[in-house]
DRENLUM-334615 format. One line per 8 residues: for each residue x, y, z of N, C-alpha, C. Coordinates in nm, 2 decimals. Each point is the difference from the previous one (the first is absolute). Last residue first. Example, Ala and Ser with C-alpha at 12.3 -4.5 7.8 and 13.67 -1.06 7.14 Angstrom:
BEGIN
1.28,-0.22,0.71,0.09,0.11,0.00,-0.08,0.11,0.08 | 0.03,-0.57,-0.01,-0.09,0.12,0.00,0.09,0.12,0.00
***
This chain:
BEGIN
7.26,7.42,18.55,0.02,-0.10,0.10,-0.13,-0.08,0.02 | 0.22,0.30,-0.44,-0.11,-0.02,0.09,0.03,-0.12,0.09 | 0.35,0.37,-0.25,-0.05,-0.14,0.00,-0.11,-0.01,0.10 | 0.12,0.45,-0.28,0.03,-0.07,0.13,-0.06,-0.14,-0.01 | 0.16,0.28,-0.44,-0.12,-0.02,0.08,0.04,-0.08,0.12 | 0.31,0.11,-0.36,-0.01,0.09,0.12,-0.12,-0.02,0.09 | 0.07,-0.24,-0.42,0.11,-0.04,0.09,-0.01,0.09,0.13 | -0.29,0.10,-0.36,-0.04,-0.13,0.06,0.10,-0.04,0.10
0.10,0.38,-0.26,-0.11,0.02,0.10,-0.05,-0.12,0.07 | 0.32,-0.04,-0.35,0.06,0.06,0.12,-0.10,0.03,0.11 | -0.14,-0.17,-0.42,0.07,-0.10,0.08,0.06,0.06,0.12 | -0.21,0.29,-0.30,-0.10,-0.09,0.06,0.07,-0.11,0.09 | 0.27,0.29,-0.25,-0.06,0.07,0.11,-0.10,-0.08,0.07 | 0.20,-0.17,-0.39,0.10,0.00,0.11,-0.06,0.07,0.12 | -0.26,0.00,-0.40,0.01,-0.14,0.06,0.09,0.00,0.12 | -0.04,0.40,-0.25,-0.12,-0.03,0.08,0.00,-0.13,0.06
0.35,0.11,-0.29,0.01,0.08,0.13,-0.12,-0.02,0.08 | 0.02,-0.21,-0.42,0.09,-0.06,0.09,0.01,0.08,0.13 | -0.27,0.17,-0.34,-0.06,-0.12,0.05,0.09,-0.07,0.10 | 0.16,0.38,-0.23,-0.11,0.04,0.10,-0.06,-0.13,0.06 | 0.32,-0.05,-0.34,0.06,0.05,0.12,-0.10,0.04,0.10 | -0.15,-0.14,-0.42,0.06,-0.11,0.07,0.06,0.04,0.13 | -0.18,0.33,-0.29,-0.10,-0.08,0.06,0.05,-0.12,0.08 | 0.30,0.27,-0.24,-0.06,0.08,0.11,-0.11,-0.08,0.07
0.30,-0.10,-0.40,0.00,-0.08,0.12,-0.06,0.07,0.12 | 0.04,0.00,-0.56,-0.06,0.08,0.10,-0.01,-0.09,0.13 | 0.37,-0.05,-0.42,-0.13,-0.04,0.06,-0.04,0.09,0.11 | 0.30,0.11,-0.44,0.01,0.00,0.15,-0.13,-0.04,0.06 | 0.28,-0.06,-0.50,-0.13,0.01,0.07,0.02,-0.02,0.15 | 0.31,0.16,-0.44,0.00,-0.08,0.13,-0.13,0.03,0.07 | 0.18,0.01,-0.54,-0.08,0.06,0.10,0.00,-0.08,0.13 | 0.21,-0.13,-0.42,0.08,0.10,0.07,-0.08,0.06,0.11
-0.21,-0.31,-0.29,0.10,-0.07,0.08,0.09,0.09,0.08 | -0.33,0.15,-0.31,-0.06,-0.04,0.12,0.10,-0.07,0.09 | 0.14,0.13,-0.43,-0.04,0.12,0.08,-0.06,-0.03,0.13 | 0.13,-0.34,-0.31,0.11,0.06,0.07,-0.04,0.12,0.08 | -0.28,-0.24,-0.31,-0.02,-0.04,0.14,0.12,0.05,0.08 | -0.01,0.06,-0.48,-0.11,0.08,0.07,-0.01,-0.03,0.15 | 0.48,-0.05,-0.25,-0.13,-0.06,-0.01,-0.10,0.08,0.08 | 0.50,0.10,-0.24,-0.09,0.02,0.11,-0.14,-0.06,-0.03
0.38,-0.01,-0.31,0.07,0.00,0.13,-0.09,0.01,0.12 | -0.06,0.00,-0.51,-0.03,-0.12,0.07,0.05,-0.01,0.14 | 0.09,0.38,-0.28,-0.14,-0.02,0.00,-0.05,-0.12,0.08 | 0.46,0.09,-0.08,-0.05,0.09,0.10,-0.15,-0.02,0.01 | 0.21,-0.24,-0.33,0.05,-0.05,0.13,-0.05,0.09,0.11 | -0.09,0.14,-0.43,-0.09,-0.11,0.04,0.05,-0.07,0.13 | 0.27,0.34,-0.19,-0.13,0.06,0.04,-0.10,-0.11,0.04 | 0.42,-0.13,-0.17,0.02,0.07,0.13,-0.13,0.06,0.05
0.01,-0.22,-0.43,0.02,-0.10,0.11,0.01,0.08,0.14 | -0.03,0.26,-0.39,-0.13,-0.07,0.03,0.02,-0.10,0.11 | 0.38,0.23,-0.14,-0.09,0.09,0.07,-0.13,-0.07,0.03 | 0.31,-0.24,-0.27,0.05,0.02,0.14,-0.09,0.09,0.08 | -0.09,-0.04,-0.46,-0.03,-0.13,0.07,0.04,0.01,0.15 | 0.12,0.36,-0.28,-0.15,-0.01,0.02,-0.04,-0.12,0.08 | 0.45,0.03,-0.14,-0.03,0.10,0.10,-0.15,0.00,0.04 | 0.15,-0.27,-0.35,0.04,-0.06,0.13,-0.02,0.10,0.11
-0.07,0.12,-0.46,-0.11,-0.08,0.05,0.04,-0.05,0.14 | 0.22,0.47,-0.16,-0.01,-0.14,-0.05,-0.10,-0.08,0.08 | -0.06,0.54,-0.05,0.09,-0.10,0.07,-0.02,-0.14,-0.06 | -0.06,0.49,-0.25,-0.08,-0.11,0.05,0.09,-0.11,0.07 | 0.14,0.40,-0.25,-0.01,0.02,0.14,-0.08,-0.12,0.07 | 0.07,0.06,-0.48,0.12,-0.04,0.06,0.00,0.01,0.16 | -0.37,0.14,-0.29,0.01,-0.14,0.02,0.13,-0.05,0.06 | -0.27,0.47,0.05,0.13,-0.04,-0.05,0.01,-0.15,0.02
-0.43,0.23,0.03,0.10,0.11,0.01,0.13,-0.03,-0.06 | -0.34,-0.33,0.03,-0.03,0.10,-0.09,0.10,0.11,-0.01 | 0.05,-0.34,0.32,0.03,-0.05,-0.13,-0.04,0.10,-0.11 | -0.11,0.09,0.45,0.15,0.02,-0.02,0.04,-0.05,-0.14 | -0.45,-0.06,0.14,0.03,0.14,-0.03,0.15,0.02,-0.03 | -0.14,-0.43,0.13,-0.06,0.04,-0.13,0.04,0.14,-0.04 | 0.11,-0.15,0.43,0.09,-0.06,-0.10,-0.05,0.03,-0.14 | -0.27,0.13,0.37,0.12,0.09,-0.02,0.10,-0.06,-0.10
-0.37,-0.26,0.10,-0.05,0.12,-0.06,0.12,0.10,-0.02 | 0.08,-0.40,0.24,-0.02,-0.03,-0.14,-0.05,0.13,-0.08 | 0.06,0.03,0.47,0.13,-0.02,-0.07,-0.02,-0.03,-0.15 | -0.38,0.03,0.27,0.05,0.13,-0.02,0.14,-0.01,-0.07 | -0.20,-0.39,0.14,-0.08,0.05,-0.12,0.05,0.14,-0.03 | 0.18,-0.21,0.38,0.05,-0.05,-0.13,-0.07,0.04,-0.12 | -0.17,0.13,0.42,0.13,0.07,-0.02,0.07,-0.06,-0.13 | -0.40,-0.20,0.14,-0.02,0.13,-0.07,0.12,0.08,-0.01
0.02,-0.41,0.23,-0.03,-0.03,-0.14,-0.02,0.13,-0.07 | 0.08,0.02,0.46,0.12,-0.04,-0.07,-0.03,-0.02,-0.15 | -0.37,0.09,0.29,0.09,0.12,-0.02,0.12,-0.04,-0.08 | -0.27,-0.35,0.12,-0.07,0.08,-0.10,0.08,0.13,-0.03 | 0.15,-0.30,0.35,0.01,-0.06,-0.14,-0.06,0.09,-0.10 | 0.02,0.03,0.50,0.08,0.09,-0.08,0.01,-0.04,-0.15 | -0.24,-0.25,0.35,-0.06,0.14,0.00,0.08,0.09,-0.09 | -0.12,-0.54,-0.01,0.12,0.09,0.01,-0.04,0.14,-0.02
-0.35,-0.32,-0.02,0.09,-0.06,0.10,0.12,0.10,0.03 | -0.34,0.07,-0.34,-0.07,0.00,0.13,0.09,-0.05,0.11 | 0.15,0.00,-0.44,-0.02,0.14,0.03,-0.07,0.01,0.14 | 0.08,-0.43,-0.22,0.11,0.06,0.08,-0.02,0.14,0.04 | -0.32,-0.22,-0.28,0.00,-0.06,0.13,0.11,0.06,0.09 | -0.02,0.14,-0.44,-0.13,0.04,0.06,-0.01,-0.06,0.14 | 0.37,-0.13,-0.28,0.01,0.13,0.07,-0.13,0.05,0.06 | 0.01,-0.40,-0.25,0.07,-0.02,0.12,0.01,0.14,0.08
-0.20,0.00,-0.43,-0.08,-0.07,0.09,0.07,-0.02,0.14 | 0.25,0.19,-0.35,-0.10,0.09,0.05,-0.10,-0.06,0.10 | 0.32,-0.27,-0.22,0.06,0.09,0.10,-0.10,0.10,0.06 | -0.13,-0.30,-0.36,0.02,-0.07,0.13,0.06,0.09,0.11 | -0.08,0.19,-0.43,-0.12,-0.05,0.06,0.02,-0.07,0.13 | 0.37,0.16,-0.25,-0.07,0.11,0.07,-0.13,-0.06,0.06 | 0.27,-0.28,-0.26,0.06,0.02,0.13,-0.08,0.11,0.07 | -0.13,-0.09,-0.44,-0.04,-0.11,0.09,0.06,0.02,0.14
0.11,0.32,-0.32,-0.14,0.01,0.03,-0.04,-0.12,0.09 | 0.45,0.01,-0.16,-0.03,0.11,0.09,-0.15,0.01,0.04 | 0.14,-0.30,-0.33,0.04,-0.05,0.13,-0.03,0.11,0.10 | -0.08,0.12,-0.44,-0.09,-0.10,0.05,0.03,-0.05,0.13 | 0.30,0.30,-0.20,-0.12,0.06,0.04,-0.11,-0.09,0.05 | 0.41,-0.17,-0.18,0.02,0.06,0.13,-0.12,0.07,0.05 | -0.02,-0.18,-0.43,0.00,-0.11,0.10,0.03,0.06,0.14 | 0.01,0.30,-0.36,-0.14,-0.05,0.03,0.00,-0.11,0.10
0.42,0.14,-0.14,-0.06,0.11,0.08,-0.14,-0.04,0.03 | 0.23,-0.28,-0.29,0.05,-0.01,0.14,-0.06,0.10,0.09 | -0.12,0.02,-0.45,-0.05,-0.12,0.06,0.05,-0.02,0.14 | 0.16,0.35,-0.28,-0.13,0.03,0.05,-0.06,-0.12,0.08 | 0.51,0.16,-0.11,-0.08,-0.12,-0.02,-0.13,0.02,0.07 | 0.37,0.31,0.01,-0.09,0.02,-0.11,-0.09,-0.12,-0.03 | 0.27,0.22,0.46,-0.01,-0.12,-0.09,-0.11,0.03,-0.11 | 0.13,0.34,0.32,0.11,-0.10,0.01,0.00,-0.11,-0.10
-0.35,0.34,0.02,0.13,0.06,-0.03,0.12,-0.09,0.01 | -0.43,-0.16,0.12,0.01,0.02,-0.14,0.13,0.07,-0.04 | -0.09,-0.06,0.46,0.03,-0.13,-0.07,0.01,0.02,-0.15 | -0.13,0.38,0.25,0.14,-0.04,0.03,0.04,-0.13,-0.07 | -0.44,0.15,-0.03,0.09,0.08,-0.08,0.14,-0.03,0.03 | -0.32,-0.22,0.26,0.00,-0.04,-0.14,0.09,0.08,-0.09 | -0.04,0.10,0.48,0.06,-0.13,-0.03,0.00,-0.04,-0.15 | -0.19,0.42,0.14,0.14,-0.01,0.05,0.06,-0.13,-0.05
-0.45,0.08,-0.09,0.08,0.10,-0.08,0.14,0.00,0.04 | -0.32,-0.26,0.23,0.05,-0.06,-0.12,0.08,0.10,-0.08 | -0.24,0.14,0.39,0.12,-0.07,0.03,0.07,-0.06,-0.12 | -0.41,0.21,-0.07,0.10,0.10,0.04,0.13,-0.07,0.04 | -0.37,-0.28,-0.09,0.05,0.06,-0.12,0.11,0.11,0.03 | -0.23,-0.20,0.36,0.09,-0.09,-0.06,0.06,0.05,-0.13 | -0.33,0.26,0.20,0.11,-0.01,0.08,0.11,-0.09,-0.05 | -0.42,0.02,-0.21,0.08,0.12,-0.03,0.13,0.00,0.08
-0.32,-0.34,0.08,0.06,-0.02,-0.13,0.09,0.12,-0.03 | -0.24,0.01,0.40,0.09,-0.11,0.01,0.08,-0.01,-0.14 | -0.36,0.30,0.03,0.11,0.05,0.08,0.11,-0.10,0.01 | -0.41,-0.11,-0.21,0.08,0.09,-0.08,0.12,0.05,0.07 | -0.30,-0.28,0.25,0.07,-0.07,-0.11,0.08,0.09,-0.09 | -0.29,0.15,0.38,0.14,-0.05,0.03,0.07,-0.05,-0.12 | -0.46,0.13,-0.02,0.08,0.12,0.02,0.15,-0.04,0.03 | -0.34,-0.33,-0.06,0.04,0.06,-0.13,0.07,0.14,0.01
-0.19,-0.25,0.38,0.11,-0.07,-0.06,0.06,0.07,-0.12 | -0.24,0.30,0.37,-0.04,-0.11,-0.08,0.13,-0.07,-0.06 | 0.01,0.38,0.29,-0.14,-0.04,0.03,-0.04,-0.12,-0.08 | 0.51,0.17,0.20,-0.09,-0.02,-0.12,-0.14,-0.04,0.04 | 0.50,0.25,0.18,-0.12,-0.07,0.04,-0.09,-0.01,-0.12 | 0.57,0.07,0.10,-0.12,0.05,-0.07,-0.12,-0.09,0.04 | 0.39,0.03,0.36,0.00,-0.02,-0.15,-0.13,0.04,-0.05 | 0.15,-0.03,0.46,0.00,0.13,-0.06,0.00,-0.01,-0.15
-0.16,-0.30,0.46,0.06,0.00,-0.13,-0.01,0.13,-0.06 | -0.14,-0.04,0.44,0.07,-0.13,-0.01,0.07,-0.01,-0.13 | -0.10,0.47,0.26,-0.05,-0.09,-0.11,0.08,-0.13,0.00 | 0.10,0.39,0.28,-0.09,-0.10,0.06,-0.06,-0.10,-0.10 | 0.28,0.38,-0.11,0.08,-0.10,0.06,-0.09,-0.11,0.06 | -0.19,0.28,-0.42,0.05,0.03,0.13,0.08,-0.12,0.06 | -0.08,0.17,-0.54,-0.05,-0.08,0.11,0.06,0.04,0.13 | 0.29,0.10,-0.43,-0.15,0.01,0.02,-0.04,-0.10,0.11
0.46,0.05,-0.14,-0.05,0.13,0.03,-0.15,0.01,0.02 | 0.27,-0.40,-0.13,0.07,0.06,0.12,-0.07,0.13,0.05 | -0.17,-0.26,-0.39,0.02,-0.09,0.12,0.05,0.07,0.12 | -0.05,0.23,-0.41,-0.13,-0.03,0.05,0.01,-0.09,0.12 | 0.39,0.11,-0.23,-0.05,0.12,0.06,-0.14,-0.03,0.07 | 0.20,-0.33,-0.27,0.08,0.02,0.12,-0.06,0.11,0.08 | -0.18,-0.06,-0.42,-0.04,-0.11,0.09,0.07,0.01,0.13 | 0.13,0.30,-0.33,-0.13,0.03,0.05,-0.06,-0.11,0.09
0.40,-0.08,-0.23,0.02,0.10,0.11,-0.13,0.05,0.06 | -0.02,-0.28,-0.38,0.05,-0.08,0.12,0.03,0.10,0.11 | -0.15,0.19,-0.40,-0.10,-0.08,0.06,0.05,-0.08,0.12 | 0.31,0.26,-0.25,-0.10,0.09,0.07,-0.11,-0.08,0.07 | 0.31,-0.23,-0.28,0.06,0.05,0.13,-0.09,0.08,0.08 | -0.14,-0.13,-0.43,0.00,-0.11,0.09,0.06,0.03,0.14 | 0.00,0.33,-0.34,-0.14,-0.03,0.04,0.00,-0.11,0.10 | 0.41,0.10,-0.20,-0.04,0.11,0.09,-0.14,-0.03,0.06
0.15,-0.28,-0.34,0.07,-0.03,0.12,-0.03,0.11,0.11 | -0.18,0.06,-0.43,-0.06,-0.12,0.06,0.07,-0.03,0.13 | 0.16,0.35,-0.27,-0.12,0.04,0.07,-0.06,-0.12,0.07 | 0.38,-0.01,-0.30,0.03,0.00,0.14,-0.12,0.03,0.08 | 0.07,-0.23,-0.49,-0.08,0.11,0.06,0.03,-0.01,0.16 | 0.18,-0.32,-0.31,0.03,0.13,-0.07,-0.07,0.12,0.07 | -0.05,-0.47,0.13,0.13,0.06,0.04,0.03,0.13,-0.06 | -0.39,-0.25,-0.12,-0.02,0.07,0.13,0.14,0.06,0.04
-0.02,-0.27,-0.39,-0.06,0.13,-0.02,-0.01,0.08,0.13 | 0.18,-0.44,0.02,0.09,0.08,-0.09,-0.06,0.14,-0.03 | -0.26,-0.32,0.24,0.10,0.07,0.08,0.10,0.08,-0.08 | -0.42,-0.28,-0.08,0.01,0.14,-0.05,0.12,0.07,0.07 | -0.10,-0.46,0.10,0.00,0.01,-0.15,0.01,0.14,-0.05 | -0.02,-0.07,0.46,0.12,-0.06,-0.05,0.00,0.01,-0.15 | -0.38,0.16,0.22,0.11,0.08,0.02,0.13,-0.06,-0.05 | -0.39,-0.26,-0.01,-0.01,0.11,-0.09,0.12,0.10,0.01
-0.03,-0.34,0.31,0.04,-0.06,-0.13,-0.01,0.11,-0.10 | -0.15,0.12,0.42,0.14,-0.02,0.00,0.05,-0.05,-0.13 | -0.47,0.06,0.07,0.07,0.13,-0.01,0.15,-0.02,-0.01 | -0.26,-0.38,0.09,-0.02,0.04,-0.14,0.07,0.14,-0.02 | 0.02,-0.18,0.43,0.08,-0.08,-0.09,-0.02,0.05,-0.15 | -0.26,0.20,0.34,0.14,0.04,0.01,0.09,-0.08,-0.10 | -0.45,-0.13,0.06,0.01,0.13,-0.08,0.14,0.05,0.00 | -0.06,-0.37,0.27,-0.03,-0.04,-0.14,0.01,0.12,-0.09
0.02,0.08,0.45,0.13,-0.05,-0.05,-0.02,-0.06,-0.14 | -0.38,0.16,0.24,0.09,0.11,-0.03,0.13,-0.04,-0.06 | -0.32,-0.33,0.14,-0.04,0.07,-0.12,0.09,0.11,-0.04 | 0.10,-0.24,0.40,-0.01,-0.10,-0.12,-0.03,0.08,-0.13 | 0.00,0.24,0.42,0.14,-0.04,-0.05,-0.01,-0.09,-0.12 | -0.41,0.11,0.20,0.06,0.12,-0.06,0.14,-0.03,-0.05 | -0.22,-0.34,0.24,-0.06,0.02,-0.13,0.06,0.12,-0.08 | 0.13,-0.08,0.45,0.05,-0.10,-0.09,-0.05,0.01,-0.14
-0.18,0.29,0.33,0.14,0.03,-0.02,0.06,-0.10,-0.10 | -0.44,-0.07,0.14,0.01,0.11,-0.10,0.14,0.03,-0.02 | -0.08,-0.32,0.33,-0.04,-0.05,-0.13,0.01,0.10,-0.11 | 0.08,0.12,0.45,0.11,-0.07,-0.06,-0.03,-0.05,-0.13 | -0.26,0.44,0.17,0.01,-0.14,0.03,0.12,-0.06,-0.07 | -0.09,0.48,-0.04,-0.04,-0.04,0.14,0.02,-0.15,0.03 | 0.31,0.34,-0.32,-0.13,-0.07,-0.01,-0.03,-0.06,0.14 | 0.41,0.21,-0.08,-0.10,0.10,0.00,-0.14,-0.05,-0.01
0.41,-0.25,-0.03,-0.05,0.01,0.13,-0.11,0.11,0.01 | 0.25,-0.07,-0.40,-0.10,-0.09,0.01,-0.07,0.00,0.14 | 0.38,0.27,-0.08,-0.12,0.05,-0.08,-0.11,-0.10,0.02 | 0.40,-0.12,0.19,-0.05,0.11,0.08,-0.12,0.06,-0.08 | 0.24,-0.34,-0.21,-0.07,-0.05,0.12,-0.07,0.11,0.08 | 0.27,0.12,-0.37,-0.13,-0.06,-0.05,-0.07,-0.06,0.12 | 0.42,0.17,0.09,-0.08,0.11,-0.04,-0.14,-0.05,-0.04 | 0.33,-0.31,0.10,-0.05,0.06,0.12,-0.09,0.12,-0.03
0.22,-0.22,-0.36,-0.10,-0.09,0.06,-0.06,0.06,0.13 | 0.35,0.22,-0.24,-0.12,0.01,-0.08,-0.11,-0.08,0.08 | 0.43,-0.02,0.17,-0.06,0.13,0.03,-0.13,0.01,-0.08 | 0.24,-0.39,-0.08,-0.04,0.00,0.14,-0.07,0.14,0.03 | 0.22,-0.17,-0.41,-0.15,0.01,0.00,-0.05,0.02,0.14 | 0.46,-0.08,-0.11,-0.03,0.13,-0.06,-0.15,0.03,0.01 | 0.17,-0.42,0.15,0.06,0.11,0.08,-0.05,0.13,-0.05 | -0.13,-0.38,-0.24,-0.06,-0.01,0.14,0.05,0.12,0.08
0.18,-0.06,-0.44,-0.14,0.05,0.00,-0.06,0.00,0.14 | 0.43,-0.18,-0.05,0.00,0.14,-0.02,-0.14,0.06,0.00 | 0.05,-0.47,0.03,0.04,0.07,0.12,0.01,0.15,-0.01 | -0.11,-0.25,-0.39,-0.11,-0.01,0.10,0.04,0.07,0.13 | 0.32,-0.03,-0.35,-0.11,0.09,-0.03,-0.11,0.00,0.11 | 0.34,-0.32,0.04,0.05,0.13,0.03,-0.10,0.11,-0.03 | -0.10,-0.45,-0.12,0.00,0.02,0.15,0.05,0.14,0.04 | 0.00,-0.11,-0.47,-0.13,0.02,0.06,0.01,0.02,0.15
0.37,-0.11,-0.31,-0.01,0.14,0.04,-0.14,0.02,0.08 | 0.11,-0.41,-0.21,0.10,0.02,0.11,-0.02,0.13,0.06 | -0.24,-0.09,-0.38,-0.06,-0.09,0.11,0.09,0.01,0.12 | 0.14,0.22,-0.39,-0.11,0.07,0.06,-0.06,-0.08,0.11 | 0.34,-0.20,-0.26,0.06,0.11,0.08,-0.12,0.08,0.08 | -0.10,-0.33,-0.33,0.04,-0.06,0.13,0.05,0.10,0.09 | -0.28,0.23,-0.36,0.05,-0.13,-0.01,0.04,-0.05,0.14 | -0.19,0.44,-0.24,-0.07,-0.09,0.09,0.04,-0.14,-0.01
0.32,0.43,-0.11,-0.11,-0.07,-0.05,-0.06,-0.08,0.10 | 0.38,0.27,0.09,-0.07,0.08,-0.10,-0.12,-0.07,-0.06 | 0.32,-0.02,0.45,-0.11,-0.08,-0.06,-0.07,0.08,-0.11 | 0.36,0.18,0.26,0.04,-0.14,0.00,-0.10,-0.09,-0.08 | -0.06,0.47,0.09,0.08,-0.02,-0.11,0.04,-0.15,-0.01 | -0.24,0.15,0.37,-0.09,0.00,-0.12,0.09,-0.03,-0.12 | 0.22,0.05,0.41,-0.08,-0.12,0.00,-0.09,-0.01,-0.12 | 0.26,0.39,0.06,0.08,-0.12,-0.03,-0.08,-0.13,0.00
-0.21,0.41,0.12,0.03,0.00,-0.14,0.09,-0.12,-0.04 | -0.12,0.08,0.46,-0.11,-0.06,-0.08,0.03,0.00,-0.15 | 0.33,0.19,0.29,-0.02,-0.14,0.03,-0.11,-0.06,-0.08
***
């Protein structure tokens, strides 16, 4: 699907302008798992101001790394070790999310003592995701300008989507788990590509899985847990007071009338 779209526009002319909305939609969908991973990493900082600052600076560094990767993609594609390293890093993030920390923790993501500890993690995480998206795009289209345009759109989309996901993670209790499952899918996809590129499923399969996982992630809100709990009021005090009052009335009725 993506290869046909890219072949429609070999140059940055009018056809490319018609292709831009399609590129934007593809980047938004394929960046969703990346955005939630970055949002979960940014949540490791204590304040909202630090989280936003980490995303801003981290994604600027990620943009530089992504452009460098695009320009050097023809060299990177010759070394499968890069994709294995990226897959290992993404799967390590998934392991850290699901296997570390206790169930009582509000957030099982990485915790940071300062802003400058979070920024390299954000940049490296985006670079690991870029090994999948950028190398795929380069393999499908030799037009570096179009690939760079897609990478720029992806970074801008990541910033806005990660900001939204930081808020949504506090509302939807399954969303973070759904996001990290998609991170695992990207890591496995990179490993499969190294083993045998013919085994890599088409893009529409990946998009369908992302939609299904995020539909599950948005299926339960945090307040749903309290809505399912039935509160039984304590009526013992009211019953006792009512009994005492009825006994008092009965005793007054039984008193003999004075003549």
